[in-house]
N, C-alpha and C positions, 0 to 999 in steps of 0.2 A: 504493500500500500504506500501511497504518497504520504508525506507528513500531514497534509490537510485532511485526507481521508481518515488517517489514523486518529487525528484530533477529534473528529466527529464520533468515531467509535468509542472514544473514552470520555465523551461529553455527558452532560447532565441528562440527556435523553435516555441514558441507560437505566435511569430510575423510573421512567414514566410509562404509563399505559394510555391506550386509546381504544375505541371500539366503534365499529361502523354503525351500530344501532344507537349511538349517542348516549350510552349509559354513563360514560365518564364525561365530565365537563372540563373546560379549560384546555382543550386539546386541539384547537383549530390550527395551530402552527404545525403540530405533528401531522395532522390530517393533510395539510397543504403539501408538506414534504413528501408524503407517500403518494399523493395524487400526481405531483410533479415527477417523481421517480417512475411511476407507471407510464406516464406520457413519454418520458425520455426513452424508456425501454421499448415501447411500441414503435417509436420513431426509428430507433437505432437498429432494431431487428426486423422492422417492417411486419409487425404482428398486429392482430386485431385486438388482443387482450394481453395484459401483463399482470403477473402476480409476484410480489416481492416478499410475501409473508413466510414462505417455507424457511425453516431454520437451517436447512442444509440441502445439498443436492440429493441426499438419500431420502429426506422427507418429501422433496419434490417428486421423486420417483414413486414413493409410497402413495402419495396423494393421487397421482395420475393413475397408477395401476388399480388402486382401490375404487376409483371412480368408474373404470372402464373394463374391469374383469370381474368374474364370479368364479366360484370354486369349480375346478376341473377345466377351466378355459385353457387354451393353448397360447403361450407367449413366445414369440420368435425373437431371439437376440443372439449376439456373439457370446460364445461360451467363455468361461474363465480360462480354460486351457488355451484359448486362442487370443487371449488378451482382453476379454470382455470384463465388465464390471461384476465383481463377486456378489454385490448386493442383489443382483437379479437371480442368482443361482439357487441351488437346492438348499443351501444353508442360510439363505437370505430371505428376500421377500416372497420367494416361491413357497417356502415352508409356512410363512405367516399367512399369506393370502390364499394358499392352496391352489394356485394355478400350476399348469404343467409347462415347464420351460423346455423349449425346443431350440437346439443350436443351429445357427446359420451354417451352411456349407462354407468352408473357409480355406483360403490358401495361405499357409505360413510363408511360402516363398514370396508372395506378393503382399502379404500382410493386409489382406482384404477379403471381402465376401465374394464367393463365386456366383456371379450374376445368374447364369442360366440354370445352375442347379438350385439356386435359391428360388427362382421363379417357379420351377417345377415343384419344389417343396411347399411353397405357398398355396399353389393350386391343389395339392394333394391333402395338406393338413388343415387348410383354412383357419389360420390362427386368429384369435379374437384381437390380439394386439401384436404389432411388430415394432421393435425398438432398434433403431440404428444407433451407432456410436459405440465407443469402447474405451478402455483404460489405456491400452497400448494402441495408439491412434496416429498412424503415420500419414494416411491418405484419405481423401474423401470417400465415403461409402456410395454404392450405386443406388442412391435414393430415387433419382428420376427414372432409372431403368426398371425399378421394381414397384413403384407406387401404383401404376395402372393395374397390375396384377393384384396388388394388395386391395385396392378399392373394389375390384371385381368380386372378391370373396368377402367383402364387408369388414376388413380389418381396420382397427384404429391404428394410425401410423404416427409414431413418436420418434424423437431423436434426442438421445442423451448427449448433450454437447458440453459436459462438464469440463473436459480437458481443452476444448478448442473454442470456447465461447468468445474469448477475446479475439481470436483469429476470424471468427464469423463476423463479429462486430466490425473488425477492421477490413473486411472484404478480401481476406487472403485465404479463405476456406469456403466451402460450399455453404449456401444459405438454405438449410433444409426446408424452411417454411415456403420458400420459392420453388422448391423441387417436388412438393407434394406431401410433405409431412403436415399433420394437423397441430402437433405440439413439439416445441423445443424446450427442453428443461435441463437443469443441471446445477452445478455449484458455481460460486462467483469469486473464487480465490486462486484460480490456476492461471491460464493465459489471460482471463479477465481479472484485472488487478484491484478487485474490491476486497472486503473482509470475507471471512468464511460465512457462507450462507447459501440459500437456494433461490432459484428463479424459475418461473413457468411462463412461457410465451406461447400463445395458442390462437387458433381461429376463434370466431365468436361462439360457435356451438360448443366446442370442447372447453373453451375458457370460461364460459358462463356456468357450465356444470361444475367445474373445479371451484369457482368462486362461491357457489352455493354451498359447497360441502367442506371447504378447507377449514372454516371456523364453525363449530368448535371441535370437529372430528380429528384434525391433524395439527392445528396450531391454535394456541390460546393467545398468550402475550407473545407478540412477534418480534420483540427486541428492536425498538424504534431507533436506538442509536445505530444499530447495524443497517437498518433501512436508510437512515440519513447518510451513512458512510457509503452505502451502495449507490445511492442517488448521485453523490458527488463523483464517484468512480464512473458512473454512466456519463456524466458531463465530460470528464477527462477522456473517456473513450471516444465520445462523439467528436472531441476536439483533436485528439492526438492518435486515435486508434489506427488509422490507415498507415501512418508512418511507423508506428510501433509494430503493428502486425507484419508489415513488409520486412522490417529489420529482424524480427524474430525468425521468420522462415529462412531468410538469408543466412542468419547466424547458425541455425540448425543444420543447414546444408553444408556450410563451411566446416563446422565441427565434424560432421559425419565424414566428409571427404578427407579431412586431416587425420582422423582416426583410422580410416581405411588405408591411407598412405603409410601410417605407422605400423600397420600389420594387424589391426583388430578386425574381428568378424562382424562388420557392420551390416545390418539388415538392408536388403533391397537396393544394392548398388545399381542393378539394371533399371531401376525406376527413379534414379536420382536420389536415393536414400530416404527422403522425407519431403512432405509438403506441409508439415506442421511444426510445432515447437519441439518435438521429440526426436531423439536419436536412439535407436535400439541396437544394443550389442547382443548378438546371438551367443548362447552358451547351452550346455547339455542339460543341466538341471538346476534346481534352486539352491542346492548345496554349493555348487560352483559359483553361482551368482552371489550367494551370501558371503562367500570367502572374498570375492572381488570387492564387494561393497564394504566389507569390514576393513580391508586393507586400505581402500581409498579414504575411508572415514578417518583413519589414523593420520592421513596427510591433509585433513580438512577439505576433502572433496566428497560432497554428500550426494549419494545416489540411492537406489533401492536394489533389491535382489533381482530386478527385472532382466537385464540392467537397462533402465530407462534414464536417459540424460535429457533434462529439460532446460532450455536456454532462456526462458522468459524472464526470470529474475536477473540473470546476468545481463540480458539485453536492456532491461529497464534501469540498470545501474550504469549504462553507457558503454558496455563492451560491444565490440564489433569484430570484424574478420580477423584482425591481427590477434586479438585476445582469444578468439576461438582456437587459433593455431597454438597459442601458448598453453591453453587448457589441455589440448590434445597431447602436447609434449609432457605436461605434468602427469597425465594419466599413463602415458607410455612409460615414463621413468618409474612410476610406482608399480605397475602391473607387469610389464614386459622386461624392464631392465632390473627389477627387484632392488631399486635403491631404497635406502632407509627412509620410511615415510616421515619420521620426525624431522629429518633434515629438509625434506621437501615442504613439510608443513610450515617451517619458518619462512621459506621463500613465498609460499602462498599467502601467508599473513601479510607480508610486505606488498605482494602483488595486489591484493584486494583493497588495501588502504587507499588506493587511487580511485576507487569506484564506490564511494559511499553516498553519493548524491543521486537521488531518484530522478530519472528523466521522464519525458512524456507526461508532464503534469504541470499545474500552475505553480508559479513561484510564490 
């Protein structure tokens, strides 16, 4: 977050309530902020409705699925094994809401949904809900290619854009609402540079259903300091989003190429590595990924067991191509050259001292 967004998150609004039925008084300024935030979100994502009250991306997912599924319905999405969001799986919302999760046919070589096989699967299974999007998300999904088939069988079509929301806003990724999805939802703290929280953007029909049910079934007090901070982040994104998103994608591609040149197994070189903020390093299992992540952590290079490398924070701190090359060199020295992580850590501490000012925001 920028300093101004952070200041709103820690403001007096964190103590306050409001309610749409007018139960609480003295809330007109809070109400105006929320109304302004919804208007900004609709303009930015070109949606008919916007809902800022979900406390997280997961709650946004829960709200949508509870509104449009019933027990034993089929839900088609990317499986966890292929980089999909675990919250949709058998140990997540599927168990809670008792729907049947069906995995998209998926190519790990291309890190994307297999379009023709998915079309056949949709016709055969007739899922109640189809959810595009993933946690490991390098390329746009074939939304436009599959939505006609999905509509023909009566599916509700959604897109979890948690990871790429800022790139969608900055017009460097597909806009699923323009390609046939009825709902775009997700979290607001990844490529979108707001506080942790959730958002739901939808057409009129789906959006009104969600608004009728979200309170009090899924959200009571919606944390109005967070909504105020998200609203300012929407203003920042509207002002600086295109420049920011363009730089993010460029940095991700530069980092991926540099790592490939250093000898790392980077995903999808035949497709230009990535069209998002993520760079994915292939490895055989989570144990191997955990060992790599732990060694990098000792040098102050933070990743996950994936191994997913996200460049959005580095980009917002002002890093560009030259710095991506430097980061790739640090990673090589830690993992391939087996240099002492503590020695490299000292270099990295000095390196990042030059990048403490947040860019793409108001002074």
